[in-house]
C-alpha positions as CSV (number, residue, x, y, z in Angstrom):
1,M,-21.9,-107.3,-27.5
2,I,-18.9,-107.8,-25.2
3,I,-19.6,-106.6,-21.7
4,K,-16.7,-104.6,-20.4
5,A,-18.3,-102.8,-17.4
6,V,-21.3,-103.2,-15.1
7,L,-22.7,-100.2,-13.4
8,F,-24.7,-100.6,-10.2
9,D,-27.2,-98.5,-8.4
10,L,-26.8,-98.8,-4.6
11,D,-30.1,-98.6,-2.7
12,G,-32.3,-101.5,-3.8
13,V,-29.5,-103.2,-5.8
14,I,-26.5,-103.6,-3.5
15,T,-28.3,-103.3,-0.2
16,D,-31.5,-101.6,1.1
17,T,-31.1,-98.4,3.0
18,A,-34.4,-97.1,1.5
19,E,-36.1,-97.6,4.9
20,Y,-33.5,-95.3,6.5
21,H,-34.1,-92.7,3.8
22,Y,-37.9,-93.0,4.4
23,V,-37.6,-92.6,8.2
24,A,-35.4,-89.5,7.8
25,W,-37.6,-87.9,5.1
26,K,-40.8,-88.6,7.0
27,Q,-39.3,-87.0,10.1
28,L,-38.3,-83.9,8.1
29,A,-41.7,-83.7,6.3
30,A,-43.5,-83.8,9.6
31,Q,-41.4,-81.0,10.9
32,L,-42.7,-79.0,7.9
33,G,-46.3,-80.0,8.5
34,I,-46.3,-82.4,5.6
35,E,-47.4,-86.0,5.8
36,I,-45.7,-88.6,3.5
37,D,-46.3,-92.4,3.4
38,E,-44.4,-95.3,1.9
39,A,-46.4,-95.1,-1.3
40,F,-45.2,-91.5,-1.8
41,N,-41.7,-92.5,-0.8
42,E,-41.5,-94.7,-4.0
43,Q,-41.3,-91.4,-5.9
44,L,-38.1,-90.5,-4.1
45,K,-36.2,-93.6,-5.0
46,G,-33.3,-93.0,-7.4
47,V,-33.5,-89.2,-7.3
48,S,-31.2,-86.7,-5.7
49,R,-31.5,-85.3,-2.2
50,M,-32.5,-81.8,-3.4
51,E,-35.0,-83.2,-5.9
52,S,-36.5,-85.4,-3.2
53,L,-37.0,-82.4,-1.0
54,E,-38.6,-80.5,-3.8
55,R,-41.0,-83.3,-4.4
56,I,-42.0,-83.4,-0.7
57,L,-42.5,-79.6,-0.7
58,R,-44.7,-79.8,-3.8
59,H,-46.6,-82.7,-2.2
60,G,-47.3,-80.4,0.8
61,N,-48.1,-77.3,-1.4
62,R,-45.1,-75.6,0.1
63,A,-42.9,-75.4,-3.0
64,N,-42.6,-71.6,-2.9
65,D,-42.4,-71.2,0.9
66,L,-38.7,-71.6,1.4
67,S,-35.5,-69.9,0.2
68,A,-32.7,-71.8,-1.5
69,E,-30.6,-71.5,1.6
70,E,-33.4,-72.9,3.8
71,K,-33.8,-75.9,1.4
72,I,-30.1,-76.6,1.5
73,A,-30.2,-76.5,5.3
74,L,-33.2,-78.9,5.4
75,A,-31.6,-81.3,3.0
76,T,-28.4,-81.3,5.1
77,Q,-30.5,-81.9,8.2
78,K,-32.2,-84.9,6.6
79,N,-28.8,-86.3,5.5
80,N,-27.4,-86.0,9.0
81,E,-30.3,-88.0,10.4
82,Y,-29.9,-90.6,7.7
83,V,-26.2,-90.9,8.4
84,K,-26.9,-91.6,12.0
85,L,-29.1,-94.5,11.0
86,L,-26.3,-95.9,8.7
87,V,-24.4,-97.1,11.8
88,N,-26.7,-100.2,11.6
89,V,-25.4,-101.3,8.2
90,S,-23.0,-104.2,8.1
91,P,-21.8,-106.9,5.6
92,K,-24.8,-109.1,6.5
93,D,-26.9,-106.5,4.7
94,V,-25.5,-107.1,1.2
95,Y,-28.2,-108.4,-1.0
96,P,-28.2,-112.1,-2.1
97,G,-25.8,-112.9,-5.0
98,I,-24.1,-109.4,-5.1
99,R,-20.8,-110.2,-3.5
100,E,-20.5,-113.4,-5.6
101,L,-21.3,-111.5,-8.8
102,L,-18.7,-108.8,-8.0
103,L,-16.1,-111.5,-7.4
104,E,-17.0,-113.1,-10.8
105,L,-16.8,-109.8,-12.6
106,R,-13.4,-109.1,-11.0
107,A,-12.2,-112.5,-12.1
108,A,-13.4,-111.8,-15.7
109,D,-11.7,-108.4,-15.7
110,V,-15.0,-106.6,-16.1
111,R,-15.0,-103.1,-14.6
112,T,-17.5,-102.4,-11.8
113,V,-18.9,-99.0,-11.0
114,I,-21.4,-97.5,-8.4
115,A,-23.7,-95.0,-10.2
116,S,-25.9,-93.9,-7.3
117,A,-27.5,-90.6,-6.4
118,S,-26.4,-91.2,-2.8
119,K,-23.5,-89.0,-1.7
120,N,-23.0,-91.5,1.2
121,A,-22.1,-94.4,-1.1
122,P,-18.4,-94.6,0.0
123,Q,-19.5,-94.9,3.6
124,I,-22.1,-97.5,2.9
125,L,-19.8,-99.6,0.7
126,N,-17.2,-99.5,3.5
127,S,-19.8,-100.7,6.0
128,L,-20.7,-103.5,3.7
129,A,-17.0,-104.5,3.1
130,L,-17.4,-104.1,-0.6
131,T,-15.2,-101.1,-1.4
132,D,-12.4,-103.1,-2.9
133,L,-14.7,-104.8,-5.4
134,F,-15.5,-101.6,-7.2
135,D,-13.3,-99.8,-9.6
136,Y,-15.1,-96.4,-9.3
137,I,-17.8,-94.7,-7.3
138,V,-19.4,-91.8,-9.1
139,N,-19.8,-88.7,-6.9
140,P,-23.2,-87.2,-7.8
141,D,-21.5,-83.8,-7.7
142,E,-19.5,-84.8,-10.7
143,V,-22.5,-84.6,-13.0
144,A,-24.8,-81.8,-14.1
145,H,-28.0,-83.7,-14.0
146,G,-29.3,-86.5,-11.8
147,K,-31.4,-89.5,-12.9
148,P,-33.4,-89.9,-15.1
149,A,-30.8,-88.0,-17.1
150,P,-28.0,-90.4,-18.3
151,D,-25.1,-88.3,-16.8
152,I,-24.2,-90.4,-13.8
153,F,-24.0,-93.6,-15.9
154,L,-22.0,-91.9,-18.7
155,R,-19.6,-90.5,-16.1
156,G,-19.1,-94.0,-14.6
157,A,-18.3,-95.5,-18.0
158,E,-15.9,-92.7,-18.8
159,A,-14.2,-93.1,-15.5
160,V,-13.3,-96.7,-16.2
161,G,-12.6,-96.1,-19.9
162,V,-15.4,-98.1,-21.4
163,N,-17.7,-97.2,-24.2
164,P,-21.4,-97.1,-23.0
165,A,-22.2,-99.6,-25.8
166,F,-20.3,-102.2,-23.8
167,C,-21.9,-101.5,-20.5
168,V,-24.8,-103.0,-18.4
169,G,-26.6,-101.0,-15.8
170,I,-28.5,-102.5,-12.9
171,E,-31.3,-100.5,-11.3
172,D,-34.4,-100.9,-9.1
173,A,-36.0,-97.6,-9.8
174,Q,-37.8,-96.2,-12.9
175,A,-35.7,-93.1,-12.9
176,G,-32.6,-95.2,-12.9
177,V,-33.7,-97.5,-15.7
178,E,-34.5,-94.4,-17.8
179,A,-31.1,-93.1,-17.1
180,I,-29.4,-96.3,-18.2
181,K,-31.4,-96.5,-21.5
182,S,-30.7,-92.8,-22.2
183,A,-27.0,-93.6,-21.8
184,K,-27.5,-96.3,-24.5
185,M,-26.6,-99.2,-22.1
186,V,-28.3,-102.5,-21.5
187,A,-30.7,-102.1,-18.5
188,V,-31.3,-104.9,-15.9
189,G,-34.2,-104.1,-13.6
190,I,-34.5,-105.6,-10.1
191,G,-38.1,-105.6,-8.8
192,E,-41.5,-105.9,-10.3
193,E,-41.9,-106.1,-14.1
194,H,-45.1,-104.0,-14.3
195,V,-43.2,-101.2,-12.5
196,L,-39.9,-101.3,-14.4
197,K,-40.8,-102.6,-17.9
198,P,-42.5,-99.4,-19.0
199,S,-39.3,-97.5,-18.3
200,G,-37.6,-99.5,-21.0
201,T,-35.6,-102.1,-19.1
202,D,-34.3,-104.9,-21.2
203,V,-34.9,-107.6,-18.6
204,V,-36.5,-107.6,-15.1
205,L,-35.4,-110.0,-12.3
206,P,-37.4,-110.4,-9.1
207,S,-34.3,-110.2,-6.9
208,T,-30.6,-109.9,-7.0
209,G,-30.3,-113.6,-6.2
210,S,-30.9,-114.3,-9.9
211,L,-27.9,-112.2,-11.0
212,S,-24.7,-113.9,-12.1
213,W,-21.9,-113.3,-14.6
214,S,-23.2,-116.1,-16.8
215,F,-26.6,-114.5,-16.9
216,L,-25.3,-111.1,-17.8
217,Q,-23.3,-112.6,-20.6
218,T,-26.5,-113.8,-22.2
219,L,-27.6,-110.2,-22.5
220,G,-24.7,-109.6,-24.9
221,E,-25.6,-112.4,-27.2
């Protein structure tokens, strides 16, 4: 296998804004009389904003209490709070090894794509000073179904003109790994093996510091 494109999740792979998501969701949930903790928050990683809200409402037995318009308003409110917190993001928050890997991929003429459920990806990448190292950022609105469906990864491959069979996806969440495998790509998981291996990831690394172009090339052998 010749690797022609690498598709990255954002939160938990490029940087960590998960804590900001958690703070914003916890605040919104409390407003609705629902209590969530960090363990529950793990269920929200890698899924869309609206699906995250639905999971919180089901958790609080309020799934049928709100209209579609009210849910959209709440999701917008959460995002506004999250965006306020993003002012704290800077280049120092890029995960270990990521900038170096992106430079290696650029030198090797390998396409790089962000395949994240976050609609704030462009803003975050700009704050991290990484925008110029990506060929394409998939807008979640471009696809019909969020992770664990493969749509966002397939769209990313299509956008850079690469067959999914020649792509590697990098994820830290179960839903993301399932999406990569459904897209028929090689999946690299970042995190704990017992969490990610059941989702079908091909290899699990404890941190992004272990990522390199030479390592990714071994996956194609």
